[in-house]
MARLUM-457553 format. One line per 8 residues: number of its first residue (from 0); for each residue x, y, z of N, C-alpha, C, O. Coordinates in steps of 0.02 Angstrom, whole numbers, plus 50000, padded with zeros to 5 digits. Example, Ala and Ser with C-alpha at 12.3 -4.5 7.8 and 13.67 -1.06 7.14 Angstrom:
// residues 2
0) 50660:49716:50390:50615:49775:50390:50660:49835:50390:50712:49834:50423 ~ 50642:49888:50354:50684:49947:50357:50645:50002:50394:50670:50057:50402
END
This chain:
// residues 258
0) 45393:50699:49533:45422:50662:49473:45491:50690:49439:45540:50656:49423 ~ 45480:50765:49433:45543:50787:49416:45592:50776:49475:45647:50751:49465 ~ 45573:50795:49535:45639:50792:49584:45677:50723:49582:45736:50705:49588 ~ 45622:50694:49571:45688:50614:49564:45703:50596:49516:45729:50541:49512 ~ 45691:50645:49441:45737:50641:49387:45800:50686:49388:45852:50678:49356 ~ 45781:50745:49440:45834:50789:49449:45900:50765:49502:45956:50789:49505 ~ 45867:50703:49542:45917:50673:49587:45954:50592:49539:46003:50559:49556 ~ 45918:50584:49492:45939:50527:49464:45995:50549:49396:46033:50509:49369
8) 45986:50633:49377:46045:50646:49338:46089:50668:49373:46144:50670:49347 ~ 46085:50691:49445:46138:50715:49484:46187:50643:49501:46248:50639:49495 ~ 46145:50594:49521:46171:50511:49519:46224:50506:49485:46283:50505:49503 ~ 46190:50501:49413:46223:50496:49337:46298:50526:49342:46356:50505:49350 ~ 46263:50586:49331:46336:50634:49331:46395:50621:49382:46452:50630:49358 ~ 46392:50600:49447:46426:50605:49480:46455:50520:49476:46510:50507:49500 ~ 46417:50471:49447:46461:50418:49426:46493:50419:49367:46527:50369:49356 ~ 46493:50464:49325:46525:50479:49272:46583:50507:49277:46624:50488:49236
16) 46604:50559:49329:46641:50576:49347:46704:50547:49376:46763:50559:49364 ~ 46661:50486:49436:46701:50450:49465:46735:50396:49421:46788:50369:49435 ~ 46691:50381:49352:46716:50327:49309:46765:50342:49286:46811:50302:49279 ~ 46771:50441:49259:46825:50470:49196:46898:50450:49256:46946:50415:49240 ~ 46884:50494:49347:46931:50509:49366:46975:50448:49382:47036:50455:49391 ~ 46940:50381:49387:46995:50329:49397:46997:50285:49331:47005:50224:49332 ~ 46990:50316:49284:47013:50265:49199:47091:50293:49216:47114:50345:49238 ~ 47116:50233:49195:47189:50251:49200:47245:50249:49271:47306:50251:49279
24) 47182:50244:49318:47246:50242:49378:47298:50170:49378:47283:50111:49368 ~ 47351:50197:49389:47398:50139:49415:47418:50130:49498:47420:50163:49550 ~ 47426:50088:49482:47454:50066:49576:47514:50085:49597:47551:50113:49557 ~ 47538:50075:49670:47580:50140:49664:47655:50134:49617:47671:50089:49578 ~ 47687:50185:49633:47749:50198:49557:47790:50124:49605:47783:50108:49664 ~ 47835:50089:49545:47880:50050:49545:47941:50082:49550:47959:50120:49505 ~ 47977:50072:49605:48047:50110:49582:48090:50072:49560:48090:50016:49585 ~ 48131:50083:49515:48183:50056:49463:48224:50037:49507:48248:50081:49543
32) 48245:49958:49517:48313:49932:49547:48386:49938:49516:48409:49911:49466 ~ 48410:49976:49554:48471:49972:49521:48513:49927:49533:48516:49898:49587 ~ 48563:49913:49466:48621:49856:49468:48681:49881:49504:48692:49941:49514 ~ 48723:49825:49525:48785:49865:49557:48831:49878:49485:48802:49881:49430 ~ 48903:49884:49492:48936:49895:49449:48964:49828:49424:48992:49793:49466 ~ 48961:49804:49354:49042:49756:49341:49096:49758:49377:49119:49809:49402 ~ 49125:49686:49384:49188:49704:49390:49231:49713:49356:49227:49700:49296 ~ 49304:49746:49394:49335:49760:49354:49367:49691:49320:49362:49641:49356
40) 49401:49681:49252:49436:49623:49228:49495:49620:49206:49505:49583:49158 ~ 49543:49654:49231:49594:49670:49177:49652:49703:49208:49689:49742:49178 ~ 49661:49673:49313:49702:49694:49325:49762:49674:49310:49778:49614:49308 ~ 49813:49733:49295:49901:49696:49297:49926:49722:49374:49902:49749:49424 ~ 49992:49695:49347:50036:49730:49400:50117:49683:49401:50125:49624:49385 ~ 50154:49717:49418:50217:49708:49443:50254:49736:49509:50234:49788:49535 ~ 50311:49699:49535:50342:49723:49602:50398:49756:49576:50430:49735:49527 ~ 50408:49798:49601:50485:49828:49608:50517:49817:49687:50483:49823:49738
48) 50573:49804:49687:50590:49798:49765:50538:49778:49808:50502:49736:49779 ~ 50515:49794:49880:50471:49781:49906:50399:49829:49887:50360:49853:49929 ~ 50395:49835:49822:50314:49857:49824:50287:49840:49761:50328:49816:49722 ~ 50225:49848:49740:50179:49824:49712:50159:49853:49666:50106:49868:49692 ~ 50156:49879:49609:50127:49908:49573:50053:49866:49529:50057:49814:49496 ~ 49996:49904:49542:49939:49890:49517:49910:49914:49469:49911:49973:49486 ~ 49882:49913:49416:49833:49945:49376:49803:49910:49334:49825:49856:49314 ~ 49732:49945:49308:49665:49925:49289:49643:49974:49264:49656:50032:49278
56) 49585:49943:49200:49547:49996:49167:49500:50001:49224:49500:49970:49277 ~ 49448:50060:49199:49383:50077:49235:49343:50051:49192:49347:50051:49131 ~ 49283:50018:49245:49221:49957:49198:49192:50030:49205:49198:50078:49244 ~ 49132:50003:49110:49107:50069:49087:49029:50035:49100:48983:50072:49083 ~ 49009:49969:49127:48948:49962:49122:48924:49915:49207:48968:49894:49244 ~ 48865:49910:49219:48842:49885:49267:48832:49797:49260:48847:49759:49214 ~ 48810:49789:49305:48799:49719:49315:48747:49700:49263:48757:49649:49230 ~ 48694:49737:49253:48650:49713:49201:48660:49735:49123:48612:49731:49084
64) 48726:49760:49102:48738:49806:49051:48715:49893:49044:48731:49929:48997 ~ 48692:49905:49079:48673:49965:49071:48750:50013:49077:48804:49985:49087 ~ 48746:50063:49072:48811:50129:49084:48815:50143:49164:48770:50156:49205 ~ 48898:50135:49172:48883:50149:49240:48895:50243:49265:48949:50269:49250 ~ 48865:50265:49285:48864:50328:49280:48888:50353:49336:48925:50402:49327 ~ 48878:50331:49401:48888:50332:49475:48939:50295:49497:48932:50278:49555 ~ 48982:50278:49473:49053:50278:49502:49079:50312:49556:49088:50373:49550 ~ 49096:50280:49615:49113:50310:49682:49203:50316:49694:49245:50361:49696
72) 49202:50253:49701:49286:50240:49732:49295:50156:49711:49244:50129:49689 ~ 49348:50121:49718:49385:50058:49725:49412:50054:49774:49454:50096:49790 ~ 49390:49990:49822:49434:49960:49864:49475:49913:49857:49454:49877:49812 ~ 49539:49888:49885:49596:49866:49840:49614:49818:49915:49631:49836:49972 ~ 49602:49755:49886:49605:49704:49941:49656:49651:49945:49649:49598:49914 ~ 49714:49663:49986:49767:49612:49986:49775:49534:50043:49757:49528:50101 ~ 49796:49501:50013:49823:49426:50048:49875:49409:50051:49894:49399:49993 ~ 49929:49396:50102:49972:49347:50097:49953:49282:50086:49911:49258:50124
80) 49980:49244:50034:49945:49169:50004:49991:49124:50007:49993:49092:49955 ~ 50030:49109:50046:50095:49082:50045:50068:49000:50069:50090:48948:50045 ~ 50025:49007:50114:49985:48944:50157:49952:48896:50098:49932:48840:50113 ~ 49948:48923:50025:49906:48888:50002:49923:48840:49962:49886:48804:49928 ~ 50021:48843:49972:50081:48782:49961:50052:48730:50009:50036:48674:49989 ~ 50045:48752:50073:50019:48693:50094:49961:48665:50119:49953:48633:50171 ~ 49924:48679:50076:49833:48666:50064:49786:48708:50107:49730:48690:50124 ~ 49817:48768:50125:49776:48821:50161:49740:48854:50078:49749:48840:50019
88) 49697:48902:50115:49648:48937:50084:49692:48990:50068:49697:48987:50007 ~ 49719:49028:50085:49757:49104:50058:49688:49139:50072:49686:49181:50026 ~ 49638:49146:50105:49603:49196:50085:49579:49249:50137:49524:49276:50131 ~ 49616:49262:50182:49622:49317:50236:49656:49382:50208:49709:49409:50224 ~ 49601:49401:50152:49598:49479:50115:49597:49526:50162:49570:49507:50213 ~ 49618:49582:50164:49637:49626:50201:49611:49694:50178:49625:49691:50118 ~ 49577:49764:50192:49571:49800:50138:49642:49855:50156:49665:49856:50213 ~ 49666:49892:50110:49733:49921:50112:49724:49989:50071:49771:50028:50068
96) 49671:50000:50045:49669:50070:49991:49585:50062:49995:49552:50009:49995 ~ 49559:50138:49998:49499:50138:49965:49523:50208:49916:49559:50256:49930 ~ 49499:50197:49877:49540:50258:49792:49455:50296:49781:49408:50270:49750 ~ 49455:50354:49814:49414:50378:49783:49407:50429:49713:49446:50477:49712 ~ 49368:50422:49665:49353:50445:49586:49395:50495:49592:49451:50505:49569 ~ 49340:50538:49645:49360:50628:49622:49432:50639:49655:49471:50684:49636 ~ 49445:50598:49702:49519:50610:49746:49567:50580:49743:49598:50583:49796 ~ 49600:50541:49692:49636:50450:49679:49703:50481:49723:49737:50434:49744
104) 49720:50522:49735:49792:50536:49755:49805:50490:49845:49772:50496:49897 ~ 49866:50450:49831:49912:50463:49798:49910:50396:49736:49957:50378:49700 ~ 49859:50375:49736:49857:50349:49659:49833:50385:49595:49799:50436:49598 ~ 49856:50355:49533:49846:50405:49472:49802:50379:49413:49821:50341:49369 ~ 49734:50409:49419:49689:50415:49340:49714:50444:49308:49734:50500:49323 ~ 49723:50411:49240:49739:50448:49158:49719:50387:49118:49735:50328:49122 ~ 49689:50414:49085:49644:50381:49008:49619:50332:49032:49638:50277:49012 ~ 49569:50337:49082:49523:50271:49108:49553:50240:49109:49545:50200:49064
112) 49618:50224:49160:49672:50176:49193:49677:50210:49266:49687:50269:49281 ~ 49668:50151:49309:49700:50181:49373:49756:50139:49386:49753:50078:49377 ~ 49810:50169:49408:49874:50150:49449:49876:50170:49521:49865:50223:49552 ~ 49898:50101:49539:49891:50108:49617:49966:50076:49673:49964:50016:49684 ~ 50013:50107:49698:50062:50060:49724:50056:50058:49797:50052:50108:49832 ~ 50057:49984:49822:50066:49965:49880:50132:49969:49923:50172:49923:49924 ~ 50136:49993:49937:50201:50008:49968:50216:49962:50049:50268:49945:50076 ~ 50157:49956:50065:50134:49913:50108:50160:49934:50182:50197:49904:50221
120) 50131:49987:50186:50133:50041:50252:50119:50023:50307:50149:50041:50358 ~ 50041:49959:50305:50039:49938:50354:50054:49891:50382:50027:49872:50434 ~ 50117:49853:50339:50136:49800:50371:50212:49848:50416:50237:49904:50410 ~ 50227:49788:50459:50281:49799:50496:50331:49762:50495:50319:49713:50530 ~ 50397:49759:50467:50409:49832:50436:50371:49842:50382:50335:49804:50349 ~ 50388:49920:50377:50341:49930:50307:50376:49901:50241:50437:49907:50231 ~ 50319:49859:50183:50365:49859:50134:50342:49771:50119:50356:49732:50165 ~ 50317:49751:50073:50302:49695:50043:50365:49651:50064:50421:49673:50050
128) 50356:49572:50107:50418:49543:50123:50440:49485:50048:50400:49450:50018 ~ 50503:49491:50037:50545:49475:49979:50497:49374:49978:50478:49338:50024 ~ 50495:49368:49909:50472:49293:49896:50416:49251:49944:50417:49192:49963 ~ 50364:49309:49957:50302:49287:49981:50267:49306:49935:50278:49361:49910 ~ 50208:49258:49909:50171:49282:49860:50113:49329:49884:50095:49331:49943 ~ 50088:49362:49840:50027:49425:49892:49968:49423:49824:49987:49443:49769 ~ 49904:49401:49834:49856:49417:49805:49821:49478:49799:49814:49515:49848 ~ 49801:49490:49750:49759:49571:49748:49706:49560:49715:49704:49521:49668
136) 49657:49595:49739:49585:49598:49708:49559:49661:49722:49573:49688:49776 ~ 49510:49697:49668:49487:49761:49674:49391:49745:49677:49354:49698:49667 ~ 49385:49812:49695:49309:49797:49729:49282:49866:49701:49302:49916:49729 ~ 49231:49874:49643:49184:49930:49622:49136:49964:49663:49083:49933:49668 ~ 49140:50020:49694:49091:50040:49730:49039:50101:49684:49062:50153:49660 ~ 48985:50086:49681:48935:50142:49646:48936:50219:49706:48974:50226:49754 ~ 48885:50264:49684:48888:50305:49745:48815:50300:49783:48797:50329:49834 ~ 48772:50244:49729:48718:50235:49780:48731:50177:49823:48682:50144:49840
144) 48799:50156:49846:48822:50100:49886:48833:50025:49849:48855:49977:49880 ~ 48823:50023:49812:48805:49949:49774:48875:49936:49748:48908:49977:49715 ~ 48900:49861:49773:48957:49853:49767:48969:49803:49709:48943:49748:49716 ~ 49005:49816:49653:49021:49750:49610:49043:49669:49649:49039:49663:49710 ~ 49061:49622:49614:49092:49574:49609:49165:49585:49608:49194:49613:49562 ~ 49196:49561:49662:49277:49531:49676:49314:49539:49610:49282:49497:49578 ~ 49350:49559:49575:49382:49556:49525:49420:49505:49542:49434:49490:49600 ~ 49446:49466:49477:49490:49401:49481:49557:49432:49523:49576:49490:49520
152) 49583:49387:49556:49649:49406:49603:49710:49386:49545:49705:49342:49501 ~ 49776:49437:49560:49829:49433:49533:49857:49437:49582:49844:49478:49627 ~ 49923:49373:49581:49954:49346:49631:50042:49375:49593:50069:49359:49540 ~ 50061:49412:49639:50144:49445:49636:50185:49430:49685:50161:49426:49741 ~ 50231:49423:49678:50294:49400:49727:50358:49423:49725:50404:49398:49693 ~ 50359:49480:49766:50425:49532:49774:50488:49482:49767:50494:49422:49782 ~ 50532:49530:49739:50597:49472:49739:50646:49529:49753:50628:49582:49726 ~ 50712:49535:49793:50758:49579:49805:50788:49590:49734:50802:49543:49696
160) 50796:49653:49720:50826:49680:49644:50918:49670:49666:50934:49665:49726 ~ 50960:49668:49620:51023:49669:49618:51035:49732:49628:51003:49780:49606 ~ 51110:49732:49678:51148:49785:49685:51182:49816:49621:51203:49777:49578 ~ 51188:49880:49613:51221:49918:49543:51289:49880:49546:51313:49851:49595 ~ 51319:49886:49469:51381:49869:49481:51439:49918:49496:51428:49976:49479 ~ 51481:49909:49516:51540:49959:49538:51599:49975:49488:51612:49934:49443 ~ 51630:50026:49494:51684:50044:49459:51644:50084:49401:51662:50057:49348 ~ 51598:50137:49386:51552:50150:49358:51606:50201:49321:51632:50231:49368
168) 51628:50219:49274:51657:50275:49261:51649:50290:49179:51628:50248:49140 ~ 51666:50347:49164:51654:50371:49084:51713:50410:49061:51751:50447:49092 ~ 51711:50392:49004:51766:50451:48955:51717:50474:48891:51662:50452:48872 ~ 51756:50524:48867:51730:50551:48781:51788:50539:48740:51848:50552:48744 ~ 51739:50500:48687:51770:50523:48620:51716:50576:48578:51656:50570:48571 ~ 51746:50612:48562:51710:50676:48515:51654:50677:48537:51647:50687:48598 ~ 51603:50666:48499:51543:50688:48539:51505:50596:48561:51448:50578:48547 ~ 51553:50556:48595:51518:50497:48613:51547:50504:48673:51601:50531:48677
176) 51511:50477:48734:51514:50462:48801:51529:50378:48807:51483:50338:48796 ~ 51589:50357:48823:51604:50294:48834:51592:50267:48891:51619:50297:48937 ~ 51548:50205:48912:51523:50202:48997:51568:50114:49009:51573:50060:48979 ~ 51589:50144:49063:51615:50056:49090:51600:50053:49163:51590:50097:49205 ~ 51602:49998:49164:51577:49957:49221:51588:49917:49254:51534:49892:49242 ~ 51624:49861:49311:51635:49805:49337:51570:49778:49329:51523:49806:49359 ~ 51559:49721:49288:51475:49656:49275:51473:49645:49354:51525:49637:49387 ~ 51404:49645:49382:51383:49619:49469:51385:49553:49468:51379:49525:49413
184) 51391:49523:49512:51414:49455:49535:51326:49433:49544:51299:49483:49522 ~ 51283:49395:49559:51234:49366:49571:51181:49358:49502:51198:49355:49443 ~ 51114:49356:49530:51062:49338:49478:51036:49414:49459:50990:49446:49484 ~ 51091:49436:49394:51084:49484:49373:51077:49460:49321:51098:49405:49304 ~ 51026:49524:49264:51000:49481:49201:51015:49535:49154:51005:49522:49095 ~ 51040:49598:49170:51062:49659:49125:51077:49724:49142:51120:49717:49186 ~ 51070:49764:49137:51095:49843:49144:51019:49902:49105:50972:49893:49066 ~ 51043:49951:49138:51000:49989:49116:51047:50068:49131:51060:50081:49190
192) 51064:50105:49086:51087:50167:49086:51026:50223:49082:50986:50228:49035 ~ 51027:50258:49133:50994:50323:49125:51058:50383:49136:51109:50378:49171 ~ 51027:50450:49084:51071:50511:49075:51024:50579:49097:50963:50584:49096 ~ 51069:50622:49114:51019:50677:49121:51062:50738:49124:51118:50731:49146 ~ 51043:50797:49104:51074:50856:49098:51080:50904:49172:51118:50950:49186 ~ 51018:50868:49214:51039:50888:49273:51042:50830:49347:51016:50776:49356 ~ 51075:50861:49380:51114:50809:49435:51046:50805:49477:51013:50852:49498 ~ 51032:50723:49487:50990:50680:49543:50940:50673:49511:50897:50638:49538
200) 50923:50702:49438:50850:50694:49413:50858:50656:49347:50895:50680:49305 ~ 50830:50605:49337:50834:50544:49292:50776:50535:49271:50730:50538:49312 ~ 50764:50523:49213:50706:50511:49170:50681:50438:49172:50723:50394:49179 ~ 50611:50422:49165:50611:50361:49172:50604:50315:49122:50566:50267:49130 ~ 50639:50324:49065:50664:50299:48994:50753:50298:49015:50781:50345:49045 ~ 50789:50230:48990:50854:50210:48974:50868:50240:48906:50827:50252:48861 ~ 50942:50250:48905:50984:50276:48876:50989:50197:48809:50994:50193:48748 ~ 50986:50160:48850:50989:50106:48789:50908:50082:48800:50867:50070:48845
208) 50916:50086:48722:50826:50023:48725:50815:49968:48718:50755:49954:48717 ~ 50850:49929:48712:50869:49859:48755:50908:49856:48810:50953:49894:48828 ~ 50877:49789:48844:50932:49804:48904:50999:49758:48870:51006:49711:48831 ~ 51034:49798:48906:51118:49788:48893:51121:49705:48942:51087:49687:48989 ~ 51173:49673:48909:51192:49594:48934:51219:49605:49005:51248:49656:49023 ~ 51205:49552:49043:51245:49563:49100:51293:49530:49125:51310:49510:49181 ~ 51329:49526:49030:51415:49508:49032:51431:49569:49005:51491:49578:48995 ~ 51397:49610:48992:51434:49680:48944:51460:49730:48997:51425:49747:49045
216) 51496:49742:48990:51538:49810:49050:51539:49852:49012:51572:49890:49048 ~ 51531:49883:48964:51529:49941:48920:51454:49959:48879:51406:49924:48860 ~ 51473:50047:48877:51434:50068:48832:51425:50112:48805:51412:50154:48848 ~ 51423:50143:48737:51425:50192:48701:51373:50237:48683:51338:50228:48633 ~ 51366:50287:48722:51316:50359:48698:51319:50391:48657:51337:50446:48678 ~ 51311:50392:48608:51330:50426:48535:51288:50476:48530:51233:50477:48557 ~ 51317:50534:48484:51296:50579:48457:51239:50626:48494:51180:50642:48486 ~ 51304:50642:48547:51278:50703:48604:51311:50764:48574:51353:50759:48530
224) 51289:50832:48605:51301:50898:48606:51330:50896:48645:51336:50852:48688 ~ 51371:50979:48635:51407:50987:48684:51357:51002:48768:51298:51006:48783 ~ 51413:51006:48801:51362:51017:48866:51379:50969:48931:51418:50924:48917 ~ 51359:50973:48989:51355:50930:49034:51322:50881:49046:51261:50890:49040 ~ 51345:50815:49067:51286:50744:49067:51312:50717:49123:51370:50710:49142 ~ 51240:50699:49158:51234:50660:49226:51231:50596:49214:51182:50589:49178 ~ 51265:50520:49227:51233:50464:49233:51228:50413:49270:51275:50415:49309 ~ 51197:50368:49280:51193:50321:49339:51176:50250:49296:51146:50254:49243
232) 51191:50201:49317:51188:50126:49301:51133:50065:49359:51154:50050:49415 ~ 51081:50045:49337:51048:50012:49372:51068:49917:49355:51093:49904:49300 ~ 51061:49884:49384:51072:49815:49371:50995:49799:49387:50962:49816:49436 ~ 50975:49760:49328:50896:49713:49321:50898:49651:49334:50936:49610:49310 ~ 50841:49640:49388:50831:49571:49393:50780:49531:49352:50756:49477:49369 ~ 50766:49565:49293:50709:49509:49269:50753:49554:49178:50791:49600:49164 ~ 50719:49506:49145:50740:49519:49067:50691:49553:49015:50697:49573:48957 ~ 50643:49552:49056:50588:49606:49018:50569:49668:49073:50591:49680:49129
240) 50514:49704:49027:50483:49755:49061:50461:49741:49126:50446:49681:49123 ~ 50446:49767:49196:50507:49832:49210:50546:49823:49238:50558:49865:49281 ~ 50596:49761:49232:50646:49739:49226:50664:49742:49323:50719:49718:49339 ~ 50625:49766:49374:50641:49758:49433:50712:49756:49456:50747:49713:49484 ~ 50726:49837:49428:50783:49862:49441:50807:49873:49528:50772:49881:49579 ~ 50873:49870:49519:50894:49902:49590:50911:49973:49594:50893:50014:49552 ~ 50947:49986:49650:50965:50053:49669:51011:50074:49618:51044:50038:49581 ~ 51008:50153:49620:51055:50191:49566:51127:50161:49597:51137:50137:49653
248) 51168:50170:49550:51234:50170:49551:51273:50234:49568:51237:50279:49547 ~ 51307:50251:49586:51372:50321:49599:51350:50363:49543:51343:50333:49490 ~ 51338:50431:49542:51316:50465:49489:51381:50505:49454:51415:50546:49485 ~ 51390:50488:49392:51472:50530:49366:51441:50583:49323:51385:50577:49298 ~ 51478:50632:49317:51457:50673:49274:51526:50679:49241:51579:50662:49268 ~ 51517:50714:49155:51568:50707:49120:51540:50776:49080:51485:50803:49085 ~ 51599:50794:49037:51556:50862:48986:51607:50846:48934:51667:50831:48932 ~ 51536:50860:48877:51585:50878:48804:51590:50940:48761:51547:50977:48739
256) 51654:50941:48756:51676:51027:48747:51707:51030:48664:51720:50978:48635 ~ 51714:51086:48639:51720:51087:48564:51795:51066:48570:51829:51059:48518
END
């Protein structure tokens, strides 16, 4: 009898151990489902001569609203969409660039924005064709390999910028440089003048705060200090920035002395 009770006790203990060890046991672990990045939503751009300059803000979230923490790269797509004018789809997009977030060169990443210049070096001859509309889209890729939906397209049409005016010359009156030129012919919207103290190196900002009218042929650069200055003038193809400026005029040098 004692033997039977001893075996029964052992059986009960084993049953309790099995019951306790299995308590709270769960199934196989569930791997969290990753969400792809949200698409770029604010692509902006303009053309300059036969190139296109695009910029966009880096998205901060995934499609499910969670924070995008594993951004890897951007893919830029381009398509010639002139066939849309005759009922075509204009959907033959090709990959023209992959921008690594860690090594974006020659693109630029600054203040959470990406700047990309399409010089169309994949075309022959290199450069976008004037008066042909091009569509651009951006795709975001995470380190996991997941891709965002394509961004909304932006369509840009390059136009040939105007030639610089001729007869560019300068004279000095006290601390003012008087610049004169012969107005350009053709579709010119105005002029921008650039000044430098270093030959051949000019800033992005023009001396004139507003675009000089196409009908004007002179400009006064006032309040200058003594020294030597270099000037160029560019004709603009649009009345609003970034103006689609043409090539530099002949550079002129002039000095202001006591």
